[in-house]
Every structure is written in C-alpha cells, then in structure tokens.
C-alpha positions as a Markdown table, in Angstrom:
| # | Residue | x | y | z |
|---|---|---|---|---|
| 1 | Met | 2.5 | 46.5 | -9.0 |
| 2 | Glu | 4.8 | 43.6 | -8.1 |
| 3 | Gln | 3.3 | 41.2 | -5.6 |
| 4 | Glu | 5.1 | 41.3 | -2.2 |
| 5 | Ile | 6.6 | 38.0 | -1.1 |
| 6 | Ser | 5.5 | 36.9 | 2.3 |
| 7 | Ala | 8.0 | 35.9 | 5.0 |
| 8 | Leu | 6.8 | 32.3 | 4.7 |
| 9 | Gln | 7.3 | 32.2 | 0.9 |
| 10 | His | 10.7 | 33.7 | 1.3 |
| 11 | Ala | 11.8 | 31.1 | 4.0 |
| 12 | Met | 10.5 | 28.2 | 1.8 |
| 13 | Ala | 12.3 | 29.6 | -1.2 |
| 14 | Arg | 15.6 | 29.7 | 0.6 |
| 15 | Leu | 15.1 | 26.1 | 1.8 |
| 16 | Glu | 14.9 | 24.9 | -1.8 |
| 17 | Asp | 18.7 | 24.7 | -1.5 |
| 18 | Pro | 19.2 | 21.5 | 0.5 |
| 19 | Thr | 22.5 | 22.8 | 2.0 |
| 20 | Thr | 20.8 | 25.7 | 3.7 |
| 21 | Leu | 20.4 | 25.4 | 7.4 |
| 22 | Ile | 16.9 | 25.4 | 8.7 |
| 23 | Pro | 16.1 | 28.5 | 10.7 |
| 24 | Pro | 14.2 | 27.9 | 14.0 |
| 25 | Val | 11.0 | 29.6 | 12.7 |
| 26 | Ala | 10.9 | 27.3 | 9.7 |
| 27 | Lys | 11.8 | 24.2 | 11.8 |
| 28 | Tyr | 8.9 | 24.8 | 14.2 |
| 29 | Tyr | 6.5 | 25.8 | 11.5 |
| 30 | Ala | 7.1 | 22.5 | 9.7 |
| 31 | Ala | 6.8 | 20.6 | 13.0 |
| 32 | Ser | 3.5 | 22.2 | 13.9 |
| 33 | Arg | 2.1 | 21.3 | 10.5 |
| 34 | Ile | 3.2 | 17.7 | 11.0 |
| 35 | Tyr | 1.6 | 17.6 | 14.4 |
| 36 | Ser | -1.6 | 19.1 | 13.0 |
| 37 | Ala | -1.8 | 16.5 | 10.3 |
| 38 | Val | -1.4 | 13.7 | 12.8 |
| 39 | Glu | -4.1 | 15.2 | 15.0 |
| 40 | Arg | -6.6 | 15.6 | 12.1 |
| 41 | Cys | -5.9 | 12.6 | 10.0 |
| 42 | Phe | -4.2 | 9.7 | 11.8 |
| 43 | Ala | -6.6 | 6.7 | 11.8 |
| 44 | His | -4.9 | 4.1 | 14.1 |
| 45 | Trp | -5.0 | 5.3 | 17.7 |
| 46 | Glu | -6.7 | 2.0 | 18.6 |
| 47 | Asn | -3.4 | 0.2 | 18.2 |
| 48 | Ile | -1.6 | 2.6 | 20.6 |
| 49 | Pro | -4.2 | 3.6 | 23.1 |
| 50 | Glu | -1.6 | 4.4 | 25.8 |
| 51 | Ile | 0.0 | 7.1 | 23.6 |
| 52 | Ser | -0.9 | 10.8 | 23.7 |
| 53 | Asn | -0.1 | 12.8 | 20.6 |
| 54 | Ala | 0.5 | 15.8 | 22.8 |
| 55 | Glu | 3.2 | 14.0 | 24.7 |
| 56 | Leu | 4.8 | 12.7 | 21.5 |
| 57 | Tyr | 4.8 | 16.2 | 20.1 |
| 58 | Phe | 6.4 | 17.6 | 23.2 |
| 59 | Asp | 9.2 | 15.0 | 22.9 |
| 60 | Tyr | 9.5 | 15.9 | 19.2 |
| 61 | Leu | 10.0 | 19.6 | 19.9 |
| 62 | Gly | 12.7 | 18.8 | 22.5 |
| 63 | Ala | 14.5 | 16.6 | 19.9 |
| 64 | Leu | 14.4 | 19.5 | 17.4 |
| 65 | Glu | 15.9 | 22.1 | 19.8 |
| 66 | Asp | 19.5 | 21.7 | 18.6 |
| 67 | Val | 18.6 | 20.6 | 15.0 |
| 68 | Glu | 19.8 | 22.9 | 12.2 |
| 69 | Asp | 20.2 | 20.7 | 9.1 |
| 70 | Arg | 17.9 | 18.4 | 7.0 |
| 71 | Arg | 19.3 | 15.1 | 8.3 |
| 72 | Gly | 18.7 | 16.2 | 11.9 |
| 73 | Phe | 15.2 | 17.3 | 11.1 |
| 74 | Leu | 14.5 | 13.9 | 9.3 |
| 75 | Leu | 15.8 | 11.8 | 12.2 |
| 76 | Ala | 13.8 | 13.8 | 14.8 |
| 77 | Thr | 10.6 | 13.7 | 12.7 |
| 78 | Gln | 10.9 | 10.0 | 12.0 |
| 79 | Asn | 11.5 | 9.3 | 15.7 |
| 80 | Tyr | 8.1 | 11.0 | 16.3 |
| 81 | Leu | 6.2 | 9.3 | 13.5 |
| 82 | Ala | 7.6 | 5.8 | 13.9 |
| 83 | Arg | 6.3 | 5.7 | 17.5 |
| 84 | Leu | 2.8 | 5.8 | 15.9 |
| 85 | Lys | 3.5 | 2.2 | 14.6 |
| 86 | Asn | 2.0 | 2.6 | 11.2 |
| 87 | Ala | 3.7 | 1.9 | 7.8 |
| 88 | His | 1.8 | 4.5 | 5.9 |
| 89 | Thr | 2.7 | 7.3 | 8.3 |
| 90 | His | 6.2 | 8.7 | 7.6 |
| 91 | Phe | 8.4 | 11.6 | 6.4 |
| 92 | Ile | 10.8 | 11.6 | 3.4 |
| 93 | Asp | 13.4 | 14.2 | 2.6 |
| 94 | Phe | 14.2 | 13.6 | -1.1 |
| 95 | Thr | 17.5 | 15.4 | -0.9 |
| 96 | Leu | 18.8 | 12.6 | 1.4 |
| 97 | Leu | 17.7 | 9.7 | -0.8 |
| 98 | Gln | 20.4 | 10.1 | -3.4 |
| 99 | Asn | 23.0 | 7.4 | -3.3 |
| 100 | Ser | 21.4 | 6.1 | -0.1 |
| 101 | Gly | 21.9 | 2.4 | -0.6 |
| 102 | Phe | 24.8 | 0.2 | 0.5 |
| 103 | Gly | 24.2 | -2.4 | -2.3 |
| 104 | Phe | 22.8 | -5.1 | 0.1 |
| 105 | Trp | 20.1 | -5.6 | 2.5 |
| 106 | Ala | 19.8 | -7.8 | 5.6 |
| 107 | Arg | 17.4 | -8.6 | 8.3 |
| 108 | Pro | 17.2 | -10.8 | 11.5 |
| 109 | Leu | 15.8 | -14.2 | 10.8 |
| 110 | Pro | 14.1 | -16.1 | 13.7 |
| 111 | Val | 15.5 | -19.3 | 12.3 |
| 112 | Ser | 19.1 | -18.0 | 12.5 |
| 113 | Ala | 21.6 | -19.8 | 14.8 |
| 114 | Ser | 22.6 | -16.4 | 16.3 |
| 115 | Lys | 20.1 | -14.1 | 17.9 |
| 116 | His | 22.5 | -11.2 | 17.6 |
| 117 | Ala | 23.1 | -11.6 | 13.9 |
| 118 | Trp | 21.5 | -10.2 | 10.7 |
| 119 | Thr | 21.4 | -12.3 | 7.5 |
| 120 | Val | 22.1 | -10.8 | 4.1 |
| 121 | Cys | 19.1 | -11.5 | 1.9 |
| 122 | Gly | 20.2 | -9.8 | -1.3 |
| 123 | Ser | 23.3 | -8.1 | -2.6 |
| 124 | Thr | 24.8 | -6.5 | -5.7 |
| 125 | Arg | 28.3 | -6.2 | -4.1 |
| 126 | Thr | 31.2 | -8.6 | -4.5 |
| 127 | Asp | 32.4 | -8.4 | -0.9 |
| 128 | Ile | 29.0 | -9.2 | 0.7 |
| 129 | Lys | 26.9 | -12.1 | -0.6 |
| 130 | Ala | 23.4 | -13.4 | 0.0 |
| 131 | Gly | 23.5 | -15.7 | 3.0 |
| 132 | Asp | 26.4 | -14.0 | 4.7 |
| 133 | Ile | 25.7 | -13.4 | 8.4 |
| 134 | Ile | 26.6 | -10.0 | 9.9 |
| 135 | Glu | 27.7 | -10.4 | 13.5 |
| 136 | Gln | 28.9 | -6.9 | 14.4 |
| 137 | Val | 28.5 | -3.4 | 13.0 |
| 138 | Asn | 30.8 | -0.6 | 14.3 |
| 139 | Asn | 32.0 | -2.8 | 17.1 |
| 140 | Leu | 28.5 | -3.5 | 18.4 |
| 141 | Pro | 26.4 | -6.7 | 18.1 |
| 142 | Ala | 24.5 | -6.4 | 14.8 |
| 143 | Asn | 21.1 | -6.4 | 16.4 |
| 144 | Glu | 22.1 | -3.8 | 19.0 |
| 145 | Phe | 23.5 | -1.4 | 16.3 |
| 146 | Phe | 20.6 | -1.8 | 13.9 |
| 147 | Ala | 18.0 | -1.5 | 16.7 |
| 148 | Gly | 19.0 | 2.2 | 17.1 |
| 149 | Tyr | 17.9 | 2.9 | 13.6 |
| 150 | Thr | 15.1 | 0.3 | 13.2 |
| 151 | Lys | 13.1 | 2.4 | 15.8 |
| 152 | Leu | 13.1 | 5.2 | 13.3 |
| 153 | Val | 11.4 | 3.1 | 10.6 |
| 154 | Ser | 7.7 | 3.6 | 10.2 |
| 155 | Ala | 6.1 | 0.1 | 10.3 |
| 156 | Ser | 3.0 | -1.6 | 11.7 |
| 157 | Lys | 5.0 | -4.6 | 12.9 |
| 158 | Pro | 8.6 | -4.8 | 14.4 |
| 159 | Glu | 9.4 | -7.5 | 11.8 |
| 160 | Ala | 8.6 | -5.2 | 9.0 |
| 161 | Ala | 10.7 | -2.4 | 10.4 |
| 162 | Ala | 13.7 | -4.7 | 10.6 |
| 163 | Arg | 13.2 | -5.9 | 7.1 |
| 164 | Asn | 12.8 | -2.5 | 5.6 |
| 165 | Leu | 15.7 | -0.7 | 7.4 |
| 166 | Leu | 18.5 | -1.7 | 5.0 |
| 167 | Leu | 16.1 | -2.3 | 2.0 |
| 168 | Phe | 14.4 | 1.1 | 1.9 |
| 169 | Asn | 15.6 | 3.2 | 4.8 |
| 170 | Ser | 19.3 | 2.9 | 4.7 |
| 171 | Phe | 19.5 | 6.7 | 4.4 |
| 172 | Leu | 18.9 | 6.8 | 8.1 |
| 173 | Leu | 22.3 | 5.2 | 8.8 |
| 174 | Pro | 25.8 | 6.7 | 8.8 |
| 175 | Asn | 27.6 | 6.9 | 5.4 |
| 176 | Gln | 30.2 | 4.3 | 6.5 |
| 177 | Leu | 29.8 | 1.0 | 8.3 |
| 178 | Asn | 32.5 | -1.3 | 9.8 |
| 179 | Ile | 31.0 | -4.8 | 9.4 |
| 180 | Thr | 32.2 | -8.1 | 10.9 |
| 181 | Leu | 30.9 | -11.3 | 9.2 |
| 182 | His | 30.3 | -14.7 | 10.8 |
| 183 | Asp | 33.7 | -16.0 | 9.4 |
| 184 | Gly | 35.6 | -13.2 | 11.2 |
| 185 | Gln | 36.1 | -11.1 | 8.0 |
| 186 | Ser | 36.0 | -7.3 | 8.6 |
| 187 | Leu | 34.7 | -4.9 | 5.9 |
| 188 | Gln | 34.6 | -1.1 | 5.8 |
| 189 | Ile | 31.7 | -0.2 | 3.5 |
| 190 | Thr | 30.3 | 3.0 | 2.1 |
| 191 | Arg | 27.0 | 3.7 | 0.3 |
| 192 | Ala | 28.6 | 5.2 | -2.9 |
| 193 | Gly | 28.2 | 3.7 | -6.3 |
| 194 | His | 26.3 | 0.5 | -5.5 |
| 195 | Lys | 23.1 | -0.7 | -7.2 |
| 196 | His | 20.0 | -1.4 | -5.1 |
| 197 | Pro | 19.6 | -5.2 | -4.7 |
| 198 | Leu | 16.1 | -5.1 | -6.1 |
| 199 | Ser | 17.1 | -3.0 | -9.1 |
| 200 | Leu | 17.7 | -6.0 | -11.4 |
| 201 | Leu | 14.4 | -7.7 | -10.8 |
| 202 | Lys | 11.4 | -7.3 | -13.1 |
| 203 | Ala | 8.1 | -6.1 | -11.6 |
| 204 | Val | 6.1 | -9.0 | -13.1 |
| 205 | Glu | 7.3 | -12.4 | -14.3 |
| 206 | Leu | 5.7 | -15.7 | -15.4 |
| 207 | Asp | 7.8 | -18.8 | -14.8 |
| 208 | Thr | 6.5 | -21.8 | -16.6 |
| 209 | Ser | 9.6 | -23.9 | -16.3 |
| 210 | Gly | 8.2 | -26.0 | -13.4 |
| 211 | Lys | 5.3 | -28.4 | -13.3 |
| 212 | His | 2.9 | -25.6 | -12.4 |
| 213 | Pro | 3.1 | -21.9 | -13.5 |
| 214 | His | 4.6 | -19.4 | -11.0 |
| 215 | Leu | 3.4 | -15.9 | -11.4 |
| 216 | Ile | 5.6 | -13.3 | -9.6 |
| 217 | Ile | 4.2 | -9.8 | -9.0 |
| 218 | Arg | 6.7 | -7.6 | -7.1 |
| 219 | Ser | 4.8 | -4.3 | -7.2 |
| 220 | Phe | 1.5 | -2.7 | -7.9 |
| 221 | Ser | 3.0 | 0.8 | -8.0 |
| 222 | Lys | 2.1 | 1.3 | -11.7 |
| 223 | Pro | -1.3 | 0.3 | -13.3 |
| 224 | Glu | 0.6 | -1.5 | -16.1 |
| 225 | Phe | 2.0 | -4.0 | -13.6 |
| 226 | Glu | -1.5 | -5.3 | -12.9 |
| 227 | Glu | -2.3 | -5.3 | -16.6 |
| 228 | Gln | 0.8 | -7.3 | -17.3 |
| 229 | Ala | -0.1 | -9.8 | -14.6 |
| 230 | Leu | -3.6 | -10.2 | -16.1 |
| 231 | Ser | -2.0 | -10.7 | -19.5 |
| 232 | Phe | 0.2 | -13.5 | -18.2 |
| 233 | Leu | -2.8 | -15.0 | -16.5 |
| 234 | Ser | -4.8 | -15.0 | -19.8 |
| 235 | Gln | -2.0 | -17.1 | -21.3 |
| 236 | Leu | -2.8 | -20.0 | -18.9 |
| 237 | Asp | -5.6 | -22.5 | -19.0 |
| 238 | Asp | -8.2 | -21.0 | -16.6 |
| 239 | His | -8.3 | -24.3 | -14.7 |
| 240 | Ser | -4.5 | -24.5 | -14.3 |
| 241 | Pro | -3.1 | -24.7 | -10.8 |
| 242 | Leu | -1.1 | -21.5 | -10.0 |
| 243 | Ile | 1.5 | -20.3 | -7.6 |
| 244 | Leu | 1.0 | -16.5 | -7.1 |
| 245 | Asp | 4.1 | -15.0 | -5.6 |
| 246 | Leu | 3.5 | -11.7 | -3.8 |
| 247 | Arg | 6.6 | -11.7 | -1.5 |
| 248 | Gly | 8.2 | -8.3 | -1.2 |
| 249 | Asn | 5.3 | -6.6 | -3.0 |
| 250 | Gly | 4.8 | -3.5 | -0.9 |
| 251 | Gly | 1.6 | -2.4 | -2.8 |
| 252 | Gly | 0.7 | 0.7 | -4.8 |
| 253 | Asn | -2.7 | 0.8 | -6.5 |
| 254 | Thr | -5.3 | -1.7 | -5.3 |
| 255 | Pro | -5.4 | -4.4 | -8.1 |
| 256 | Arg | -9.2 | -4.6 | -8.2 |
| 257 | Lys | -9.4 | -6.3 | -11.7 |
| 258 | Leu | -6.9 | -9.0 | -10.6 |
| 259 | Met | -8.9 | -9.5 | -7.4 |
| 260 | Gln | -12.1 | -10.0 | -9.4 |
| 261 | Lys | -10.3 | -12.4 | -11.7 |
| 262 | Leu | -9.1 | -14.6 | -8.9 |
| 263 | Cys | -12.2 | -14.6 | -6.7 |
| 264 | Leu | -15.0 | -17.1 | -7.4 |
| 265 | Glu | -17.8 | -15.4 | -5.4 |
| 266 | Pro | -18.9 | -11.8 | -4.6 |
| 267 | Ile | -16.1 | -10.0 | -2.9 |
| 268 | Leu | -16.7 | -8.8 | 0.6 |
| 269 | Val | -15.0 | -5.4 | 1.1 |
| 270 | Cys | -12.8 | -4.9 | 4.2 |
| 271 | Arg | -14.3 | -2.7 | 6.9 |
| 272 | Glu | -13.0 | 0.8 | 6.6 |
| 273 | Ser | -13.2 | 3.9 | 8.9 |
| 274 | Thr | -11.6 | 7.3 | 9.1 |
| 275 | Pro | -11.2 | 10.0 | 11.8 |
| 276 | Gln | -14.2 | 12.3 | 12.1 |
| 277 | Val | -13.0 | 15.6 | 13.3 |
| 278 | Ile | -15.9 | 18.0 | 13.8 |
| 279 | Gly | -15.4 | 21.3 | 15.5 |
| 280 | Leu | -18.5 | 21.1 | 17.6 |
| 281 | Glu | -17.7 | 17.6 | 18.9 |
| 282 | Lys | -14.2 | 18.8 | 19.9 |
| 283 | Ala | -15.9 | 21.8 | 21.6 |
| 284 | Glu | -18.2 | 19.6 | 23.6 |
| 285 | Gln | -15.3 | 17.5 | 24.7 |
| 286 | Gly | -13.6 | 20.6 | 26.0 |
| 287 | Val | -16.8 | 21.7 | 27.8 |
| 288 | Ala | -17.0 | 18.4 | 29.6 |
| 289 | Ala | -13.4 | 18.7 | 30.7 |
| 290 | Trp | -14.0 | 22.2 | 31.9 |
| 291 | Gln | -17.2 | 21.3 | 33.8 |
| 292 | Asn | -15.4 | 18.4 | 35.5 |
| 293 | Gly | -12.6 | 20.5 | 36.5 |
| 294 | Glu | -10.1 | 18.5 | 34.3 |
| 295 | Leu | -9.2 | 21.4 | 32.0 |
| 296 | Ser | -5.6 | 22.1 | 32.7 |
| 297 | Ala | -2.2 | 21.9 | 31.1 |
| 298 | His | -1.7 | 18.5 | 32.8 |
| 299 | His | -4.8 | 16.9 | 31.3 |
| 300 | Asn | -4.1 | 14.9 | 28.1 |
| 301 | Gln | -6.7 | 12.3 | 27.3 |
| 302 | Pro | -5.6 | 9.2 | 25.3 |
| 303 | Asn | -6.2 | 9.9 | 21.6 |
| 304 | Ala | -8.1 | 6.7 | 21.1 |
| 305 | Glu | -10.8 | 8.1 | 23.3 |
| 306 | Thr | -10.9 | 11.6 | 21.8 |
| 307 | Thr | -10.9 | 10.7 | 18.1 |
| 308 | Pro | -14.3 | 9.5 | 16.9 |
| 309 | Met | -14.2 | 7.3 | 13.8 |
| 310 | Arg | -16.7 | 7.3 | 11.0 |
| 311 | Leu | -17.5 | 3.9 | 9.4 |
| 312 | Leu | -17.0 | 4.0 | 5.6 |
| 313 | Thr | -17.9 | 0.4 | 4.6 |
| 314 | Lys | -19.5 | -2.5 | 6.3 |
| 315 | Asp | -20.8 | -5.8 | 4.7 |
| 316 | Glu | -20.4 | -4.3 | 1.2 |
| 317 | Thr | -19.6 | -6.5 | -1.8 |
| 318 | Phe | -18.7 | -6.1 | -5.4 |
| 319 | Pro | -18.9 | -8.8 | -8.1 |
| 320 | Ala | -16.2 | -11.3 | -9.1 |
| 321 | Ser | -15.4 | -11.6 | -12.8 |
| 322 | Ala | -17.9 | -13.3 | -15.1 |
| 323 | Thr | -14.9 | -15.3 | -16.4 |
| 324 | Pro | -12.8 | -16.0 | -13.4 |
| 325 | Phe | -9.6 | -18.0 | -13.1 |
| 326 | Trp | -10.7 | -21.3 | -11.6 |
| 327 | Gly | -7.4 | -23.1 | -10.9 |
| 328 | Glu | -6.2 | -24.2 | -7.6 |
| 329 | Leu | -4.4 | -21.2 | -6.1 |
| 330 | Ile | -1.4 | -21.0 | -3.7 |
| 331 | Ile | -0.1 | -17.6 | -2.7 |
| 332 | Leu | 3.4 | -16.9 | -1.3 |
| 333 | Ile | 3.7 | -13.9 | 1.0 |
| 334 | Asp | 6.1 | -12.4 | 3.5 |
| 335 | Val | 6.4 | -9.4 | 5.8 |
| 336 | Gly | 7.2 | -7.3 | 2.8 |
| 337 | Ser | 3.7 | -8.0 | 1.3 |
| 338 | Gly | 1.7 | -4.9 | 2.3 |
| 339 | Ser | -0.7 | -2.2 | 1.5 |
| 340 | Ala | -2.5 | -2.7 | -1.9 |
| 341 | Thr | -1.1 | -6.3 | -1.9 |
| 342 | Glu | -3.0 | -6.9 | 1.4 |
| 343 | Asp | -6.1 | -5.4 | -0.2 |
| 344 | Leu | -5.9 | -8.3 | -2.7 |
| 345 | Leu | -5.0 | -10.9 | 0.0 |
| 346 | Ile | -7.9 | -10.0 | 2.4 |
| 347 | Pro | -10.8 | -11.4 | 0.3 |
| 348 | Leu | -8.7 | -14.4 | -0.9 |
| 349 | Lys | -7.9 | -15.3 | 2.7 |
| 350 | His | -11.3 | -14.4 | 4.1 |
| 351 | Ser | -13.2 | -16.5 | 1.5 |
| 352 | Gly | -10.8 | -19.5 | 1.7 |
| 353 | Arg | -10.2 | -19.1 | -2.1 |
| 354 | Ala | -6.4 | -19.5 | -1.7 |
| 355 | Thr | -3.9 | -21.5 | 0.3 |
| 356 | Ile | -1.3 | -19.1 | 1.7 |
| 357 | Val | 2.3 | -20.1 | 2.4 |
| 358 | Gly | 5.2 | -18.1 | 3.9 |
| 359 | Glu | 5.4 | -15.4 | 6.5 |
| 360 | Ala | 2.6 | -13.1 | 7.9 |
| 361 | Ser | 2.2 | -10.0 | 5.8 |
| 362 | Ala | 3.0 | -6.4 | 6.8 |
| 363 | Gly | -0.3 | -5.6 | 8.4 |
| 364 | Ser | -0.9 | -2.1 | 7.1 |
| 365 | Thr | -3.1 | -0.7 | 4.4 |
| 366 | Gly | -5.1 | 2.5 | 3.9 |
| 367 | Gln | -5.2 | 5.9 | 2.2 |
| 368 | Pro | -2.5 | 8.3 | 3.3 |
| 369 | Tyr | -2.8 | 12.1 | 3.5 |
| 370 | Phe | 0.0 | 13.8 | 1.7 |
| 371 | Glu | 1.7 | 17.1 | 2.5 |
| 372 | Ala | 5.1 | 18.8 | 1.9 |
| 373 | Ser | 6.0 | 20.5 | 5.2 |
| 374 | Leu | 9.3 | 21.8 | 3.8 |
| 375 | Pro | 10.6 | 22.0 | 0.2 |
| 376 | Lys | 11.7 | 18.7 | -1.3 |
| 377 | Thr | 10.0 | 16.6 | 1.4 |
| 378 | Gln | 6.9 | 14.5 | 1.7 |
| 379 | Leu | 4.8 | 13.7 | 4.7 |
| 380 | Thr | 2.2 | 10.9 | 4.6 |
| 381 | Ile | -0.3 | 10.2 | 7.4 |
| 382 | Ser | -2.6 | 7.2 | 7.2 |
| 383 | Ala | -6.1 | 8.5 | 7.2 |
| 384 | Lys | -8.0 | 5.3 | 6.7 |
| 385 | Arg | -8.2 | 2.2 | 9.0 |
| 386 | Ala | -9.0 | -1.2 | 7.5 |
| 387 | Asp | -10.2 | -4.3 | 9.4 |
| 388 | Phe | -11.2 | -7.7 | 8.2 |
| 389 | Pro | -14.7 | -7.9 | 6.8 |
| 390 | Asp | -16.0 | -9.4 | 10.0 |
| 391 | Gly | -14.5 | -6.5 | 12.0 |
| 392 | Thr | -11.5 | -8.3 | 13.5 |
| 393 | Arg | -8.3 | -6.4 | 13.7 |
| 394 | Phe | -6.0 | -6.2 | 10.7 |
| 395 | Glu | -3.6 | -3.3 | 11.3 |
| 396 | Gly | -0.4 | -4.6 | 12.9 |
| 397 | Val | -1.6 | -8.2 | 12.5 |
| 398 | Gly | -1.7 | -8.8 | 8.7 |
| 399 | Ile | -2.5 | -12.0 | 6.8 |
| 400 | Gln | -1.5 | -15.1 | 8.6 |
| 401 | Pro | -0.2 | -18.0 | 6.3 |
| 402 | Asp | -1.9 | -21.4 | 6.4 |
| 403 | Tyr | 1.6 | -22.9 | 6.2 |
| 404 | Pro | 4.2 | -20.7 | 8.0 |
| 405 | Val | 7.7 | -21.0 | 6.3 |
| 406 | Met | 10.8 | -19.0 | 6.8 |
| 407 | Pro | 14.1 | -19.4 | 5.0 |
| 408 | Thr | 17.3 | -20.1 | 7.0 |
| 409 | Pro | 20.6 | -18.4 | 6.3 |
| 410 | Glu | 21.7 | -21.7 | 4.7 |
| 411 | Asp | 18.7 | -21.6 | 2.4 |
| 412 | Ile | 19.6 | -18.1 | 1.2 |
| 413 | Arg | 23.3 | -18.9 | 0.8 |
| 414 | His | 22.5 | -21.9 | -1.4 |
| 415 | Gly | 19.6 | -20.3 | -3.3 |
| 416 | Asn | 17.0 | -22.6 | -1.8 |
| 417 | Asp | 13.4 | -21.4 | -1.6 |
| 418 | Pro | 11.5 | -23.5 | 1.0 |
| 419 | Ala | 8.2 | -21.6 | 0.6 |
| 420 | Leu | 8.2 | -22.2 | -3.2 |
| 421 | Met | 9.2 | -25.8 | -2.7 |
| 422 | Leu | 6.3 | -26.4 | -0.2 |
| 423 | Ala | 3.9 | -24.6 | -2.6 |
| 424 | Gln | 4.9 | -27.0 | -5.4 |
| 425 | Gln | 4.4 | -30.0 | -3.1 |
| 426 | Leu | 1.0 | -28.8 | -2.0 |
| 427 | Leu | -0.2 | -28.3 | -5.6 |
| 428 | Arg | 0.9 | -31.8 | -6.5 |
| 429 | Gln | -1.2 | -33.1 | -3.6 |
| 430 | Met | -4.2 | -31.0 | -4.6 |
| 431 | Val | -4.0 | -32.0 | -8.3 |
| 432 | Ser | -3.6 | -35.7 | -7.5 |
| 433 | Ser | -6.5 | -35.7 | -5.1 |
C-alpha cells in the first residue's frame, strides 16, 4: 500500500521550487520553528538582557503578515535574528545567494575624512576601485542608505555588521544601485556577472620576500587549510620571527593543532556554557509566576533571567606541542577575524605569547544549532557561549590588539598596509633587542 503524503510533506515539496509563493500555513510553521530554536538553543541573552524573545517574535509575526515570497521571508527573519546581536545566529536562503555580489565591497572607516562615506576595500570591477569613497547610494548619504540593510546583518558588533554587509550579505540589497563617488562620478551598477573580490585570493600563503616570514591564513573552513599552514610553518626555522596574518579569517574548524604548535605552555581553555532547558525547571518558573499573581498575557520576563546556563568548561587545559614554534610572534587581526580564528587567538592573547596588531576581532565564537525551516534554507542558532578563561566577557568584545591600527582610504588606494608595516617594525625591534 502506497504511503500517504502528509500535508506538511506536500507543502514542503511544493516549496522546493523557489518561485512558488509561500502559503500562510507554511510561513507561520517555519516562523514558529525558528522561534522555538531561539528559545531552546540561544546562548547569549546576557548580552541583550533588555530584550524579550516573545516581544521579538510578536514583531516578527507582524512583519510576516504581508510576506508571500522567499525574499520577503528572508528579510523579515533576518530582522528578527539580527536583533539578537550574534554572528552565529542567522538565516540563509540558498536560492537568493546566486549572483548575489556586486564585485566590490566597502565599509565605513573611522579614519575616513567623511563620516557619511563608505570606503571601497576590494573590487574586481573596472569602474570601482579599491580606495574609492562612496558618498551617496540611491540619492541618500551612503551611511544612511547602508544602515537600513546593516541592521539585517547578524553580527556581535556593529563594526562587523558594516564590514560584512557588502562582503557576504549583499543579497539583502536591491539588484541595482545608483552610486556617487567622492569625485562626483555617478555609476549605475547591478550584481550580474562580477566575481567576488575575495575569489582570487588563496586560503593560505607564505610570503618570504621580506626580512621576516609572513604567513597568511584567510580561512579555517577546510581541515586542509590548517594542514597547509602547519606545512608552511615546518619550512621555517622554529626560532624564526613570524608575522601571522589572520585578517578577514572568519573561522571554520578550530585549528587545535596550530594552536598547540604556537603556544609554549599548557593551553587554558576558554570558559564555555550552554542553555540548560529542563522541563521541570520551566514548570517551577511558571508555578512561581502563578503563585505571585504574575501569570498573564502581559507578563514577559527578560530571557536572561529565565534561561539557566550550564557551565561546560572551567580552568581546563590541554598540552602544547612537544616541539613548538619558538619564534617571536606578531599576529595581524581585524573585525573580520572571528569564530574559530578567535578560538586560536584567545590562548595566544591570554598567555601573552603573541603581540597583536590591527583592529579588534569580531567577538563571536561558539557551536551553532542547524536547522532547515523551509526547503533550500539554513537556520543557525548559537548554542554555546564562550568567555575568556578568567570569566571576563568575550562575546561582542573580541580580542583587543596591543597596537591598534586602521588603514585610511589613502592607504587602501595606494596599496599601503600600515598594520603589516608596524608588525615588521616591531619584529626588527624585538630581534635587535
């Protein structure tokens, strides 16, 4: 006898076609699963104690009311999740990622002469070049236009949201932009047919052309990237001074072997915790509210007070390599350095093993919970909170550099790298002393 297809299976099968409108029942079914995942798994309410998930969800449902297509559902969902201020908590619709880039990326720089402008940091286009300054977009000041979309980017820091908008989240923007550059030139650009500005870069490179080796690791998304970095490291004298460049490395798999190679003493693990959702504890909270006469439709306690956390690690260590890399170590980072990259940075910073140059890191790491609420989508909710080994806050703060350095638009335009130049200068001083 042929198995009967349920109404849910039938609805999901229809939505495999990305052009199909989302019926209300499927829309609210997906939204309820997303709300439930946040309620059960989200590990960072301490950063937003004033926010109630119930109120966020109510706003989310209101935003969904007139939504019928995938783009509308994506924008409403990201508006909900981005308010949780966590880089590992977001929603992706893979059908909207195709041809999503404009061929350049830009961000506001605090050292820029104009507080309204965004500076182009990378480009594969001929009409927009690195170092160009965007003054207006669609007849609005650039910062005003982009702010409407930056608020939809999941990030643990505002600086990271602004950096990642055009780099990884340009699918949020309209298909066409009218841009005015600092020299008055007006351009009408579309997203079709342009390579991503990072597509031409290798994941791992070793540059030995300078006085001191410069090891660049742009991703830990594949295990072979860590292996390649270790292979490059093995080619160097293990007492050689080294510049380790982790700028723009958004993470992937925690590079534990590289961590062990670079650390010179037992490695103190960051303090980790996760939501502990136990039915009886939730029942007891409800009993208390009922007994106090607070149980009503108007009573929404802050989530930070109603989500108990279970400590996973505290004061734990694991050994460094028996044959470590002993050389003086300077690490370059920026707000694009996040997740597994910060797992590597935390012990190097906490132990004083490395001198860190650049910009504060992204301030977000942890294990996400994965779910597909609709066909061809992916929901991730950060289910693990990490703090520095001494318990001080890491989420939304990140790794602070010993020497803060930011490029100017002029640096980018002329190909100058002030952070790398400072690192080379510091190594010369360390070696000579």
